[in-house]
C-alpha positions in Angstrom: 0.0 0.0 0.0 3.0 2.3 0.6 4.1 2.0 -3.0 0.7 3.0 -4.3 0.8 6.5 -5.7 -2.2 8.5 -6.7 -2.5 10.0 -10.2 -1.4 13.6 -9.7 -3.2 15.1 -12.7 -7.0 15.6 -12.9 -8.8 13.4 -15.4 -9.8 15.2 -18.7 -13.5 16.2 -18.7 -15.4 13.3 -20.4 -18.3 11.0 -19.8 -17.7 7.7 -21.7 -20.9 6.3 -20.2 -23.1 9.1 -21.7 -21.3 8.5 -25.1 -22.1 4.7 -24.9 -25.8 5.4 -24.0 -26.2 7.8 -26.9 -24.6 5.4 -29.4 -26.8 2.7 -28.0 -29.9 4.9 -28.5 -28.9 5.5 -32.2 -28.6 1.8 -32.8 -31.7 0.7 -31.0 -33.9 3.8 -31.9 -32.6 4.8 -35.4 -35.5 7.2 -35.9 -33.9 9.6 -33.5 -30.7 10.0 -35.6 -32.2 13.0 -37.5 -32.4 14.9 -34.2 -28.8 14.0 -33.1 -26.6 14.5 -36.2 -27.2 18.3 -36.4 -26.1 18.7 -32.8 -23.0 16.5 -32.6 -19.9 16.0 -34.6 -17.5 13.1 -34.2 -14.9 15.1 -32.4 -17.4 15.7 -29.6 -16.8 12.1 -28.4 -13.9 11.5 -26.1 -13.0 7.9 -27.0 -11.6 7.2 -30.5 -13.7 4.0 -30.8 -16.8 6.1 -30.2 -15.8 8.7 -32.8 -15.3 6.0 -35.4 -18.6 4.3 -34.6 -20.6 7.6 -34.6 -19.0 8.7 -37.9 -19.9 5.4 -39.5 -23.5 5.4 -38.1 -24.0 8.9 -39.4 -22.7 7.9 -42.9 -25.0 4.9 -42.9 -28.0 7.0 -41.9 -27.4 9.2 -44.9 -27.5 6.1 -47.0 -30.8 5.0 -45.3 -29.2 1.9 -43.7 -31.0 1.8 -40.3 -31.4 -1.9 -39.6 -29.0 -3.3 -37.0 -28.3 -6.4 -39.2 -27.2 -4.2 -42.1 -25.2 -2.0 -39.7 -23.2 -5.0 -38.4 -22.8 -6.4 -41.9 -21.3 -3.1 -43.2 -19.0 -2.9 -40.1 -17.7 -6.4 -40.8 -17.2 -5.8 -44.5 -15.2 -2.6 -44.0 -13.2 -4.1 -41.1 -14.3 -1.4 -38.8 -15.8 -3.7 -36.2 -12.5 -5.0 -34.8 -11.2 -1.4 -34.5 -14.0 -0.4 -32.1 -13.9 -3.5 -29.9 -15.7 -6.2 -31.8 -19.3 -7.6 -31.6 -19.2 -7.6 -27.8 -18.6 -3.8 -27.8 -21.7 -3.3 -30.0 -23.8 -5.5 -27.7 -22.6 -3.6 -24.6 -23.5 -0.2 -26.2 -27.0 -1.5 -27.2 -27.5 -2.6 -23.6 -26.6 0.8 -22.3 -29.0 2.4 -24.7 -31.9 0.2 -23.4 -31.1 0.1 -19.7 -31.4 3.9 -19.2 -34.5 4.3 -21.2 -37.5 3.7 -18.9 -40.3 5.1 -21.0 -40.3 5.5 -24.7 -42.3 8.8 -24.4 -39.4 10.4 -22.6 -36.7 9.2 -24.9 -36.4 12.4 -26.9 -36.0 14.6 -23.8 -33.5 12.1 -22.3 -31.5 12.1 -25.5 -31.3 15.9 -25.4 -29.9 15.8 -21.9 -27.3 13.2 -23.0 -26.2 15.4 -25.9 -25.8 18.4 -23.5 -23.5 16.4 -21.3 -21.3 15.4 -24.3 -21.3 18.9 -25.6 -20.3 20.5 -22.3 -17.4 18.0 -21.8 -16.1 18.7 -25.3 -16.2 22.5 -24.8 -14.3 22.0 -21.5 -11.6 19.9 -23.2 -11.3 22.6 -25.9 -10.8 25.3 -23.3 -8.2 23.2 -21.5 -6.3 22.5 -24.8 -6.4 26.2 -25.9 -5.5 27.3 -22.4 -2.4 25.1 -22.6 -1.5 26.6 -25.9 -1.8 30.2 -24.6 0.3 29.4 -21.6 3.1 28.0 -23.8 2.9 31.1 -26.0 3.1 33.4 -23.0 6.4 31.8 -22.0 7.9 32.7 -25.5 9.7 36.1 -25.1 9.6 36.8 -28.9 5.7 36.9 -29.0 4.2 40.3 -28.2 1.3 40.7 -25.7 -0.9 42.0 -28.6 -0.4 38.8 -30.6 -1.0 36.7 -27.5 -4.2 38.5 -26.8 -5.4 38.1 -30.4 -4.6 34.4 -30.3 -6.4 33.8 -27.0 -9.4 35.8 -28.3 -9.5 33.7 -31.5 -9.4 30.5 -29.4 -12.4 31.7 -27.4 -14.3 32.8 -30.5 -13.7 29.4 -32.1 -14.9 27.7 -28.9 -18.1 29.8 -28.9 -18.8 28.8 -32.5 -18.5 25.1 -31.5 -21.3 25.4 -29.1 -24.1 23.9 -31.2 -27.5 25.5 -31.1 -30.6 23.6 -31.8 -32.3 25.1 -34.9 -35.2 22.6 -35.1 -38.6 24.3 -34.5 -42.0 22.8 -34.0 -44.9 23.7 -36.3 -46.6 25.9 -33.6 -43.5 28.1 -33.3 -43.3 28.5 -37.1 -47.0 29.4 -37.3 -46.6 32.0 -34.4 -43.6 33.6 -36.2 -45.5 33.7 -39.5 -48.6 35.4 -38.0 -46.4 38.0 -36.2 -44.5 38.7 -39.4 -47.8 39.3 -41.3 -49.2 41.4 -38.5 -46.2 43.6 -38.4 -45.6 43.8 -42.1 -45.3 47.5 -42.2 -42.8 47.5 -39.4 -40.7 44.9 -41.2 -40.7 47.1 -44.4 -39.4 50.0 -42.4 -36.9 47.7 -40.6 -35.7 46.5 -44.0 -34.8 50.0 -45.0 -33.0 50.7 -41.8 -31.1 47.4 -42.1 -29.8 48.5 -45.5 -28.6 51.7 -43.9 -26.9 49.7 -41.2 -25.1 47.4 -43.7 -23.9 50.3 -45.9 -22.4 53.5 -44.8 -22.7 56.4 -47.3 -19.3 58.0 -48.0 -20.9 61.3 -48.8 -19.3 61.3 -52.2 -22.3 61.0 -54.6 -20.5 59.4 -57.6 -18.7 56.9 -55.3 -21.9 55.9 -53.6 -23.6 55.4 -57.0 -20.8 52.9 -57.9 -20.4 51.1 -54.6 -23.8 51.7 -52.8 -21.7 52.9 -49.9 -19.0 51.3 -47.7 -20.3 47.9 -46.7 -19.7 46.5 -43.2 -16.9 43.9 -43.3 -15.3 45.3 -46.4 -11.6 46.2 -46.8 -11.3 49.4 -49.0 -7.9 50.3 -50.5 -7.2 53.9 -51.6 -4.0 54.0 -53.6 -2.0 56.6 -55.5 1.3 58.2 -56.1 2.8 60.4 -53.3 1.1 63.8 -52.6 -1.9 62.8 -54.6 -4.4 63.4 -51.8 -5.0 59.9 -50.4 -5.1 60.9 -46.7 -7.2 63.9 -47.5 -9.7 61.8 -49.4 -10.0 59.3 -46.5 -10.5 62.2 -44.0 -13.1 63.8 -46.3 -15.0 60.5 -46.2 -14.7 60.4 -42.4 -15.9 64.0 -42.2 -19.0 63.2 -44.3 -19.9 60.2 -42.2 -19.4 62.2 -38.9 -21.4 65.1 -40.3 -24.4 63.2 -41.3 -24.5 60.4 -38.6 -23.7 59.8 -35.0 -21.2 57.1 -35.8 -17.6 57.0 -34.6 -14.3 56.9 -36.6 -11.0 55.4 -35.5 -7.8 56.6 -37.3 -4.4 54.9 -37.3 -1.9 57.6 -38.5 1.5 56.0 -39.0 2.8 58.9 -41.0 1.2 62.1 -39.7 0.8 63.3 -36.1 -2.6 63.5 -34.4 -2.2 67.3 -34.6 -1.8 67.2 -38.4 -4.9 65.0 -38.7 -6.9 67.3 -36.4 -5.8 70.3 -38.6 -7.1 68.5 -41.7 -10.5 68.0 -39.9 -10.7 71.7 -38.9 -9.7 72.9 -42.4 -12.3 70.7 -44.1 -15.0 71.9 -41.7 -14.1 75.6 -41.6 -12.5 76.0 -45.1 -9.6 77.8 -43.4 -6.3 77.2 -45.1 -4.3 74.5 -43.3 -1.0 76.5 -43.5 -2.6 79.5 -41.8 -3.7 77.2 -38.9 -0.2 75.8 -38.5 1.4 79.3 -38.6 -1.3 80.9 -36.5 -2.0 83.5 -39.2 -5.7 83.9 -38.6 -7.9 86.9 -38.7 -11.0 87.4 -36.4 -13.4 85.8 -38.9 -11.2 82.7 -39.4 -10.7 82.4 -35.7 -14.5 82.4 -35.1 -14.9 79.7 -37.7 -12.2 77.6 -36.1 -13.8 77.9 -32.6 -17.2 77.0 -34.0 -15.7 74.0 -35.8 -13.9 72.8 -32.7 -17.1 73.0 -30.7 -18.7 70.9 -33.4 -15.9 68.3 -33.4 -16.1 68.0 -29.6 -19.5 66.4 -30.1 -18.1 63.8 -32.6 -16.6 60.4 -31.8 -13.1 60.7 -33.3 -10.2 58.5 -32.1 -6.7 59.0 -33.4 -3.6 56.8 -32.8 -0.5 58.4 -34.2 2.0 55.8 -33.0 4.3 55.4 -36.0 6.0 52.1 -35.0 3.1 49.6 -34.8 2.4 46.1 -36.0 -0.6 44.5 -37.4 -1.1 42.6 -34.1 -1.2 46.0 -32.3 -3.8 47.3 -34.8 -5.9 44.2 -34.3 -5.7 44.3 -30.5 -6.4 48.1 -30.2 -9.3 48.0 -32.7 -11.0 45.1 -30.9 -10.5 46.7 -27.5 -11.8 50.2 -28.6 -14.7 48.7 -30.5 -15.6 46.7 -27.3 -15.5 49.8 -25.2 -17.2 52.1 -27.8 -19.7 50.2 -30.0 -20.4 53.4 -31.9 -17.1 53.0 -33.8 -18.2 52.3 -37.4 -15.2 53.1 -39.6 -11.4 52.4 -39.3 -8.9 54.3 -41.4 -5.2 53.2 -41.6 -2.5 55.5 -43.1 -0.7 53.6 -44.6 -0.2 50.0 -45.5 3.6 49.9 -46.2 4.4 51.4 -42.8 2.7 48.5 -40.9 5.1 46.0 -39.4 4.8 42.3 -38.7 6.1 40.2 -35.8 7.2 37.2 -37.9 9.5 34.9 -35.9 11.2 33.8 -39.2 12.7 35.8 -42.0 10.4 36.6 -44.9 10.2 39.1 -47.8 8.1 42.3 -47.7 5.7 40.9 -50.4 4.7 38.1 -48.1 4.3 40.5 -45.1 2.0 42.8 -47.0 -0.1 39.9 -48.2 -0.3 38.7 -44.5 -1.3 42.2 -43.3 -4.1 42.7 -45.9 -5.5 39.3 -45.0 -5.5 40.1 -41.3 -7.2 43.5 -42.0 -9.9 41.8 -44.0 -10.6 39.3 -41.2 -10.6 42.2 -38.7 -13.2 44.1 -40.8 -15.4 41.0 -40.8 -14.9 40.3 -37.1 -15.8 43.9 -36.1 -18.5 44.2 -38.8 -17.3 47.5 -40.1 -15.5 48.9 -43.1 -11.7 49.4 -42.9 -10.1 52.0 -45.3 -6.4 51.3 -45.8 -4.2 53.7 -47.8 -1.4 52.3 -50.0 1.4 53.5 -52.1 1.9 52.1 -55.6 4.9 50.1 -56.6 7.7 51.5 -58.6 6.7 50.0 -61.9 4.4 53.0 -62.6 7.5 55.3 -62.7 9.0 53.3 -65.7 5.8 53.7 -67.8 5.0 56.5 -70.2 1.5 56.6 -69.0 1.3 57.3 -65.3 -2.3 56.3 -65.0 -2.5 53.6 -62.3 -3.8 50.1 -63.0 -4.7 47.3 -60.6 -1.4 45.4 -61.1 0.4 48.4 -59.6 -0.6 47.0 -56.2 1.7 44.0 -56.3 1.4 40.9 -54.1 2.1 37.2 -54.3 0.6 34.3 -56.2 3.4 32.4 -57.7 4.4 29.5 -60.0 7.3 27.1 -59.9 10.6 27.6 -61.9 10.1 24.3 -63.8 6.7 25.2 -65.3 6.4 26.0 -69.0 4.8 29.2 -70.2 2.9 29.3 -73.5 4.4 31.7 -76.1 3.8 32.7 -79.6 6.6 31.1 -81.8 7.0 29.0 -84.9 10.0 27.2 -83.3 8.4 26.4 -79.9 5.1 26.4 -78.1 6.4 26.6 -74.5 9.3 28.1 -72.7 10.8 27.8 -69.2 10.0 30.7 -67.0 13.7 31.5 -66.5 14.1 32.2 -70.2 11.2 34.6 -70.6 13.4 37.6 -70.9 16.0 35.8 -72.9 13.4 35.5 -75.7 11.8 38.9 -75.3 10.3 38.8 -78.9 8.0 36.0 -77.9 4.8 37.1 -76.2 2.3 35.3 -74.0 -1.2 34.1 -74.5 -4.1 35.4 -72.6 -7.8 34.9 -72.7 -10.2 37.4 -74.4 -12.9 38.3 -71.9 -15.2 41.2 -70.8 -16.5 41.6 -67.3 -14.8 38.3 -66.3 -17.2 36.4 -68.6 -15.8 34.4 -71.6 -17.5 34.5 -74.9 -18.4 31.0 -75.9 -18.0 31.8 -79.6 -14.7 33.6 -78.9 -12.9 31.0 -76.8 -9.6 31.3 -78.6 -6.4 32.7 -77.1 -5.0 36.2 -77.9 -1.6 37.6 -77.1 0.1 39.9 -74.6 3.6 40.6 -73.3 5.2 39.8 -69.9 6.5 43.0 -68.2 8.3 41.8 -65.1 9.2 38.7 -63.0 9.4 38.5 -59.2 11.3 35.9 -57.3 9.9 34.7 -53.9 10.3 31.8 -51.4 6.9 30.2 -50.8 5.2 26.9 -50.1 4.7 24.9 -53.3 1.7 22.6 -54.2 1.4 20.4 -57.2 -1.9 20.0 -59.2 -2.0 16.8 -61.2 -4.5 16.5 -64.0 -5.7 13.2 -65.6 -4.0 13.7 -68.9 -0.5 13.8 -67.4 -0.6 17.6 -67.0 0.7 18.9 -63.7 1.4 22.4 -62.4 3.4 23.5 -59.4 2.4 26.8 -57.7 1.3 28.4 -54.5 -2.0 27.4 -52.9 -3.5 30.9 -53.2 -3.0 31.4 -56.9 -6.2 31.7 -59.0 -7.3 29.2 -61.6 -10.2 29.5 -64.1 -12.8 27.1 -62.8 -16.5 26.8 -63.7 -16.6 30.1 -65.5 -15.0 32.1 -62.7 -11.7 32.7 -61.0 -11.2 30.7 -57.8 -8.2 30.3 -55.5 -6.5 26.9 -55.7 -7.2 26.0 -52.1 -10.9 26.1 -52.8 -10.6 23.5 -55.5 -11.0 19.8 -54.6 -10.0 16.5 -56.4 -12.0 15.6 -59.5 -13.0 19.3 -60.1 -13.2 20.4 -63.7 -10.6 22.9 -64.8 -10.6 24.9 -68.0 -7.4 24.4 -70.1 -6.3 25.0 -73.7 -5.1 22.5 -76.3 -2.5 22.9 -79.1 -5.0 24.6 -81.3 -5.5 27.2 -78.6 -9.1 26.2 -77.9 -10.2 25.9 -74.3 -12.0 22.9 -72.8 -12.6 21.1 -69.5 -10.3 18.6 -67.7 -10.5 16.8 -64.4 -8.0 17.3 -61.5 -6.6 13.9 -60.3 -4.8 15.1 -57.2 -3.5 18.1 -55.3 -0.3 17.5 -53.2 2.0 19.6 -51.0 5.5 19.5 -52.5 8.1 21.8 -50.7 9.1 25.3 -49.6 11.1 26.6 -52.5 11.9 29.3 -55.0 8.9 30.5 -57.0 8.2 33.2 -59.7 5.5 35.8 -60.1 4.7 37.2 -63.5 3.6 40.8 -64.0 1.4 41.5 -67.0 0.2 45.0 -66.7 -3.3 45.3 -68.3 -4.4 41.7 -68.2 -4.6 39.3 -65.4 -4.4 35.8 -66.9 -2.0 33.6 -68.9 -1.4 30.0 -69.9 1.0 27.8 -67.9 1.4 24.1 -68.6 -1.9 24.4 -70.7 -3.8 25.6 -67.6 -5.4 29.1 -67.5 -4.0 31.0 -64.5 -4.8 34.4 -62.9 -1.9 36.9 -62.9 -3.5 39.6 -60.7 -2.3 40.5 -57.2 -4.1 38.2 -54.8 -6.0 41.0 -53.1 -8.1 40.7 -50.0 -9.6 44.2 -50.7 -13.3 44.4 -51.6 -12.9 47.9 -53.2 -9.8 49.4 -54.7 -9.8 53.1 -55.5 -6.9 54.9 -57.3 -6.2 58.6 -57.5 -4.8 60.0 -60.8 -4.2 63.6 -62.0 -3.9 64.4 -65.6 -1.3 67.2 -65.9 -2.4 70.2 -68.0 0.4 72.6 -68.9 -2.1 75.3 -69.9 -3.6 75.6 -66.4 -0.5 75.6 -64.2 -1.7 78.6 -62.2 -5.0 77.1 -61.6 -3.6 73.7 -60.6 -1.7 75.4 -57.7 -5.0 76.2 -56.1 -6.9 73.1 -57.1 -6.5 69.8 -58.8 -8.9 67.8 -61.0 -8.4 64.2 -60.0 -9.7 61.0 -61.5 -11.1 58.7 -58.8 -10.8 55.2 -60.5 -12.7 52.4 -58.8 -10.8 49.6 -60.5 -12.1 46.8 -58.3 -15.5 46.4 -56.7 -16.4 43.0 -55.4 -20.1 43.8 -55.1 -20.8 46.2 -57.9 -19.6 48.1 -61.0 -16.2 49.5 -61.6 -15.7 52.9 -63.2 -14.2 56.4 -62.7 -15.4 59.9 -62.0 -13.7 63.3 -61.5 -13.4 65.4 -58.3 -11.9 68.7 -57.5 -9.2 68.6 -54.8 -8.1 71.8 -53.0 -4.7 71.1 -51.4 -4.7 74.2 -49.3 -7.8 73.2 -47.4 -7.7 69.4 -48.2 -11.3 69.6 -49.4 -12.6 67.2 -52.1 -15.6 68.6 -54.1 -17.8 67.3 -56.8 -17.2 68.7 -60.3 -20.0 70.5 -62.2 -20.1 67.7 -64.8 -21.4 64.8 -62.8 -20.5 61.9 -65.1 -19.4 58.4 -64.2 -17.5 56.3 -66.7 -18.5 52.6 -66.3 -15.8 50.2 -67.3 -16.7 47.1 -69.4 
């Protein structure tokens, strides 16, 4: 007895008896399976044998195999029976299901209680597991407190989602809801209009609202342009319009300007007083009165400014969630600007990967907080080497890469394909691309047309191989877009045996099945830049060449220089606001007048919107 030692750790929350009873009920009373499957998944069971049996019973239920003889026969055929303990285990489970059921009339209520026990134990196990992860992360000195908080918060949110809610309703509940809905029909119509207003926030710029219907909750909006084009001023004008017409709040991360500079822009927009005069205190009595009146007005608004210039994406995520939790009135976040945001990667990576990671995190943050996020961005240097300075979507560069050994289709009498490393060696050969309008292919124009490669980027990324049935394979990143089922879709959304659209030697496109998708290695990959078009042919598969953007709306600012109006341009600029990407609407452009001295954006007299085809 002295040598007997007690187990020093507490037993993991579980109730194997409840699991056996529930499995026994499913076997003995198969009619109840339809009430159990929506509420439980296999991972809810603690014992692996119970997980295997439950998964198999669920599968057989979907195939309408409910008889115990058929169940046992299938378990023997597939050699599952010996894995879960043999025929004796099945008999013991059936006994448990019958012993604890006293009256058949109470079987449904009893089953619900058993399900709750299993669910509660599973949630407790999850919390213990995630708590252990958080403790281990907290001991790591390289991980910031902001990242630790975000990770712990994501674990809790995931656990909350796992708590299954019963969505089954009786007929009397449905009838009650229906009658109430009919009775309050007018109220619902009004509510519908208010819901639309809650989903979309009007920017206050009429032409922009016509194109986009407003800023949608959960959207990531990118405002891009060359330096000193007015990106920050446009974002603050949008914030001013929202604050002026609603009681919503705005949160601004200013990584470039101080909070005083941002405040001066708000004052200048509201009072029309020149920003330079405010900075130098060169104000007359009339301007001073306007500023005092404007400041009193701004005091009533909910504006929050963080001008910390050395912040990471984890800090932005943590601060935004905390402030939104404390002030639910926050309805818009503005970040100035993307390229200044840092990451806390523990391993060395390139800036392209970091920016892609940042935009993805911002998109998830917008969805989590259910509000639009406006992020300002610089354009890459490729625009400086072009004769036309008008920005295009590919000027926002990111990753989505292909392997060095892939073959790119070219236009040549001597060869049909060329290795990606030799693209610039054979500059006279130009690439194929598909002819399309509005992302929809003409069925009667499914041939391939030509376009030239502009630049190649070299990156280190994880490589996946896509194998097609006709001995065609392609190695590329898992986030690259492929043309599938008449639309562009990321590779990780495509499963085995999906139909991909490829082209043959006669340059006609047709469907082919995917045989398998496998992870290959972490290696050197290449990214092609084709300026005006976003697709090309690689190993006979149609690929997307665009920057893999998480943004829902991309706006670009462009100024057409006019030498005849140099004096006028000093006081005001006529800018083209180009909406070159809109996930939920049309794309197009419109003109606005920008007054640099007061940072005010104003509609032009000619209110025309050019819709792009």
